C-alpha positions as CSV (number, residue, x, y, z in Angstrom):
1,X,-7.6,18.8,-5.9
2,X,-4.0,17.8,-6.5
3,X,-3.3,14.1,-6.6
4,X,-1.3,14.2,-3.4
5,X,-4.0,15.9,-1.4
6,X,-6.6,13.6,-3.0
7,X,-4.6,10.5,-1.8
8,X,-4.3,11.9,1.7
9,X,-8.0,12.8,1.8
10,X,-8.8,9.2,0.9
11,X,-6.5,7.9,3.6
12,X,-8.2,10.2,6.1
13,X,-11.6,8.9,5.0
14,X,-10.6,5.4,5.8
15,X,-9.5,6.4,9.3
16,X,-12.6,8.4,10.0
17,X,-15.1,5.7,9.0
18,X,-15.3,2.4,10.8
19,X,-12.1,3.1,12.7
20,X,-11.2,1.4,16.0
21,X,-10.9,3.6,19.1
22,X,-7.5,5.2,19.6
23,X,-6.3,2.7,22.2
24,X,-7.2,-0.3,19.9
25,X,-5.4,1.0,16.8
26,X,-2.1,-0.5,15.8
27,X,0.9,1.6,17.1
28,X,2.1,2.1,13.5
29,X,-1.4,3.5,12.5
30,X,-1.3,5.9,15.4
31,X,2.1,7.2,14.3
32,X,0.9,7.5,10.7
33,X,-2.1,9.6,11.9
34,X,0.4,12.2,13.1
35,X,1.5,12.8,9.5
36,X,-1.9,13.0,7.8
37,X,-2.8,16.3,6.2
38,X,0.8,17.6,6.4
39,X,2.8,18.5,3.3
40,X,6.3,17.1,4.0
41,X,9.5,17.5,2.0
42,X,11.4,14.4,0.7
43,X,13.7,14.5,3.7
44,X,10.8,14.9,6.1
45,X,9.1,11.9,4.5
46,X,12.2,9.9,5.1
47,X,12.1,10.8,8.8
48,X,8.4,9.9,8.9
49,X,9.0,6.5,7.3
50,X,11.8,5.7,9.6
51,X,9.7,6.5,12.6
52,X,7.0,4.2,11.3
53,X,9.4,1.4,10.4
54,X,11.5,1.6,13.6
55,X,9.0,2.9,16.1
56,X,10.1,1.0,19.3
57,X,13.7,2.1,18.8
58,X,13.3,5.5,17.1
59,X,11.0,6.9,19.9
60,X,13.9,6.8,22.3
61,X,16.7,8.2,20.1
62,X,18.2,11.6,20.7
63,X,17.9,14.2,17.9
64,X,21.5,13.5,16.9
65,X,21.0,9.8,16.8
66,X,17.8,10.1,14.7
67,X,19.4,12.5,12.3
68,X,22.3,10.0,11.8
69,X,20.0,7.0,11.3
70,X,17.9,8.8,8.7
71,X,20.8,10.6,7.0
72,X,19.6,14.1,7.5
73,X,20.7,17.1,9.6
74,X,19.6,17.9,13.1
75,X,17.9,21.1,12.0
76,X,15.9,19.0,9.5
77,X,14.6,16.8,12.4
78,X,13.6,20.0,14.3
79,X,11.8,21.4,11.2
80,X,10.0,18.1,10.7
81,X,8.7,18.2,14.3
82,X,7.5,21.8,13.9
83,X,5.9,21.0,10.6
84,X,3.7,18.5,12.5
85,X,2.7,21.2,15.0
86,X,5.1,20.3,17.8
87,X,7.2,22.9,19.6
88,X,10.3,20.8,18.7
89,X,11.7,17.3,18.6
90,X,11.5,16.6,22.3
91,X,7.7,17.3,22.2
92,X,7.3,14.9,19.3
93,X,9.4,12.3,21.1
94,X,7.2,12.6,24.2
95,X,4.2,11.9,22.0
96,X,5.9,8.8,20.4
97,X,7.2,7.1,23.5
98,X,3.9,5.9,24.9
99,X,2.9,4.6,21.5
100,X,6.2,2.8,21.3
101,X,5.8,1.3,24.8
102,X,2.3,0.0,23.8
103,X,3.9,-1.7,20.8
104,X,6.4,-3.4,23.0
105,X,3.8,-4.4,25.5
106,X,1.6,-6.0,22.8
107,X,4.4,-7.7,20.9
108,X,4.7,-11.5,20.8
109,X,8.1,-11.2,22.3
110,X,6.6,-9.8,25.5
111,X,3.8,-12.4,25.9
112,X,3.8,-16.0,27.0
113,X,3.6,-17.0,23.3
114,X,7.2,-15.9,22.8
115,X,8.6,-17.3,19.5
116,X,12.0,-19.0,19.7
117,X,13.3,-18.8,16.2
118,X,13.5,-16.3,13.3
119,X,11.1,-18.2,11.1
120,X,8.3,-17.9,13.7
121,X,9.2,-14.3,14.2
122,X,8.7,-13.7,10.4
123,X,5.3,-15.3,10.7
124,X,4.4,-13.0,13.6
125,X,5.4,-10.0,11.6
126,X,3.2,-11.1,8.7
127,X,0.3,-11.6,11.2
128,X,0.7,-8.0,12.3
129,X,0.7,-6.9,8.6
130,X,-2.5,-8.8,8.1
131,X,-4.1,-7.3,11.2
132,X,-3.4,-3.8,9.7
133,X,-5.1,-4.9,6.4
134,X,-8.0,-6.1,8.5
135,X,-8.4,-2.7,10.1
136,X,-8.1,-1.1,6.7
137,X,-11.0,-3.2,5.4
138,X,-13.2,-2.4,8.4
139,X,-14.7,0.3,6.2
140,X,-15.5,-1.5,2.9
141,X,-16.6,1.5,1.0
142,X,-13.3,2.5,-0.5
143,X,-12.4,-1.0,-1.8
144,X,-16.0,-1.6,-3.1
145,X,-15.9,1.8,-4.9
146,X,-12.5,1.0,-6.4
147,X,-13.7,-2.5,-7.5
148,X,-16.6,-0.8,-9.4
149,X,-14.2,1.6,-11.1
150,X,-11.8,-1.0,-12.1
151,X,-14.6,-3.3,-13.4
152,X,-15.8,-0.4,-15.6
153,X,-12.4,0.3,-17.1
154,X,-12.1,-1.5,-20.4
155,X,-9.3,-2.1,-20.9
156,X,-7.9,-2.4,-17.4
157,X,-4.2,-2.0,-17.1
158,X,-2.2,-3.7,-14.3
159,X,1.3,-2.6,-13.7
160,X,4.1,-4.1,-11.6
161,X,7.9,-3.7,-12.2
162,X,10.9,-5.5,-10.8
163,X,10.0,-7.2,-7.5
164,X,6.3,-6.2,-7.9
165,X,5.9,-8.3,-11.0
166,X,4.7,-11.3,-9.1
167,X,1.8,-9.5,-7.5
168,X,0.8,-7.9,-10.8
169,X,0.9,-11.3,-12.6
170,X,-1.3,-12.8,-9.9
171,X,-3.8,-10.0,-10.1
172,X,-3.9,-9.9,-13.9
173,X,-4.3,-13.7,-14.1
174,X,-7.3,-13.7,-11.8
175,X,-8.8,-10.5,-13.2
176,X,-8.9,-12.0,-16.7
177,X,-11.4,-14.5,-15.4
178,X,-13.9,-11.8,-14.7
179,X,-12.9,-8.9,-16.9
180,X,-13.0,-8.8,-20.7
181,X,-9.7,-6.9,-21.3
182,X,-6.9,-6.9,-18.8
183,X,-3.5,-5.6,-20.0
184,X,-0.4,-6.4,-17.9
185,X,2.7,-4.2,-17.9
186,X,5.9,-5.6,-16.4
187,X,8.6,-3.5,-18.1
188,X,9.3,0.1,-17.5
189,X,10.6,2.9,-19.8
190,X,9.3,3.3,-23.3
191,X,7.6,-0.1,-23.2
192,X,5.4,1.0,-20.3
193,X,4.8,4.4,-21.8
194,X,3.6,2.9,-25.1
195,X,1.3,0.4,-23.3
196,X,-0.3,3.1,-21.2
197,X,-0.9,5.3,-24.2
198,X,-2.5,2.4,-26.0
199,X,-4.7,1.5,-23.1
200,X,-6.0,5.0,-22.8
201,X,-6.6,5.3,-26.6
202,X,-8.6,2.0,-26.4
203,X,-10.9,3.6,-23.8
204,X,-9.3,2.5,-20.5
205,X,-9.7,4.8,-17.5
206,X,-7.7,3.1,-14.7
207,X,-4.4,1.5,-14.1
208,X,-3.8,-0.6,-11.0
209,X,-0.1,-0.5,-9.9
210,X,1.9,-2.5,-7.4
211,X,4.9,-0.9,-5.7
212,X,6.8,-3.0,-3.2
213,X,10.3,-2.3,-1.8
214,X,12.8,-1.5,-3.1
215,X,10.8,1.0,-4.9
216,X,12.0,1.6,-8.5
217,X,12.2,5.1,-10.0
218,X,10.8,3.6,-13.2
219,X,7.6,2.8,-11.3
220,X,7.2,6.5,-10.4
221,X,7.9,7.4,-14.1
222,X,5.2,4.9,-15.2
223,X,2.6,6.4,-12.8
224,X,3.4,9.9,-14.0
225,X,3.0,8.7,-17.6
226,X,-0.3,7.1,-16.7
227,X,-1.6,10.4,-15.3
228,X,-0.3,12.4,-18.2
229,X,-2.2,10.0,-20.5
230,X,-5.4,10.7,-18.6
231,X,-5.6,7.4,-16.7
232,X,-6.5,7.4,-13.0
233,X,-4.1,5.5,-10.7
234,X,-4.9,3.0,-8.0
235,X,-1.8,1.9,-6.0
236,X,-1.2,-1.1,-3.7
237,X,2.0,-0.4,-1.8
238,X,3.7,-0.6,1.6
239,X,4.2,3.1,1.7
240,X,2.0,5.7,3.4
241,X,4.0,8.7,2.2
242,X,6.1,9.7,-0.7
243,X,6.0,10.5,-4.4
244,X,4.4,7.2,-5.4
245,X,1.5,7.8,-3.1
246,X,1.2,11.4,-4.3
247,X,0.7,10.2,-7.9
248,X,-2.2,7.9,-6.9
249,X,-5.9,8.7,-6.9
250,X,-6.4,5.8,-4.5
251,X,-3.7,4.3,-2.4
252,X,-4.1,1.1,-0.4
253,X,-1.4,0.2,2.1
254,X,-0.2,-3.3,3.0
255,X,3.0,-4.0,4.8
256,X,5.6,-6.5,3.5
257,X,7.3,-9.1,5.7
258,X,11.0,-8.1,6.0
259,X,12.3,-10.5,8.6
260,X,13.8,-13.0,6.1
261,X,16.4,-12.6,3.3
262,X,13.6,-11.9,0.8
263,X,10.4,-10.0,1.6
264,X,7.1,-11.8,1.8
265,X,3.8,-10.5,0.6
266,X,0.9,-12.0,2.6
267,X,-0.8,-8.7,3.3
268,X,-0.5,-7.3,-0.3
269,X,-1.8,-10.6,-1.5
270,X,-4.9,-10.6,0.6
271,X,-5.5,-6.9,-0.2
272,X,-5.3,-7.8,-3.9
273,X,-7.8,-10.6,-3.4
274,X,-10.2,-8.2,-1.7
275,X,-10.0,-5.8,-4.7
276,X,-10.7,-8.7,-7.1
277,X,-13.7,-9.7,-5.0
278,X,-14.9,-6.1,-5.2
279,X,-14.5,-6.2,-9.0
280,X,-16.5,-9.4,-9.1
281,X,-19.3,-8.0,-6.9
282,X,-19.5,-4.9,-9.1
283,X,-21.0,-6.9,-12.0
284,X,-22.1,-10.3,-10.6
285,X,-23.9,-11.4,-13.8
286,X,-20.9,-10.8,-16.0
287,X,-18.7,-12.5,-13.4
288,X,-20.8,-15.6,-13.2
289,X,-21.1,-15.9,-17.0
290,X,-17.3,-15.5,-17.5
291,X,-16.5,-18.0,-14.7
292,X,-18.9,-20.6,-16.1
293,X,-17.5,-20.1,-19.6
294,X,-14.0,-20.6,-18.3
295,X,-14.9,-23.8,-16.4
296,X,-16.6,-25.2,-19.5
297,X,-13.5,-24.6,-21.6
298,X,-11.3,-26.0,-18.9
299,X,-13.4,-29.2,-18.6
300,X,-13.5,-29.7,-22.4
301,X,-9.7,-29.5,-22.8
302,X,-8.9,-31.3,-19.5
303,X,-6.8,-28.5,-18.1
304,X,-7.0,-29.8,-14.5
305,X,-6.5,-33.1,-12.8
């Protein structure tokens, strides 16, 4: 099965197992479900991502307005709608508008708990991102299976470029407490290529990559290099569609907070911690022995106050 189909099949498996009833699912999840199983062109993926990111506004735009916002032609919007199985854009919009209205009805701004400043609004947005991760983890099988695979990969490569470096550093730092050989890649180009080749030659089977906005082309190149080397790819990202997801064997989605000048990563952080927990659970005896050994060394050398 091609990697893109594999990633979509895994995403569908999450939704079909342990999934909340339709009316209880987050509006963004309900919109994403419209795109599952469809092969979309790059331009169509841009339209889909815009609808997810700007649902409450986009659902009420005319075809002309939507095309202008996304930067595509009006016929492209029509082809996008028909590719999803609708008779045209008006039929797609009719489907989206009730979902958008439910998002408005359930938003903090429409409740008595209205927030009065931008900082609180940013926290509200992160709470929504965390709720989506909570729904993702309702079915634990995928994360537990991934944790077992990553635990078995020796060495395990962790990759994060540009803005994603901080998440990769956190994961690698923690993973080294419970895994015998974790290799961190934070540079792209030939440096990443060489490190990936070396990891595979040393017996590694998996690379865990982080990709947060803005998404760098060198991240895509690194994932393609990993696959060409024979490594399997696990991806933690905010995207549900696109070339990065298509290169992944397993893609876990966590939204970023975008209300402030710089994005925040509460949801990707908790998702990373869940994968670390799954790795620890995969081999509890090894985990316990390594953690105890670390604590003994830390006490002997007085690392902590």
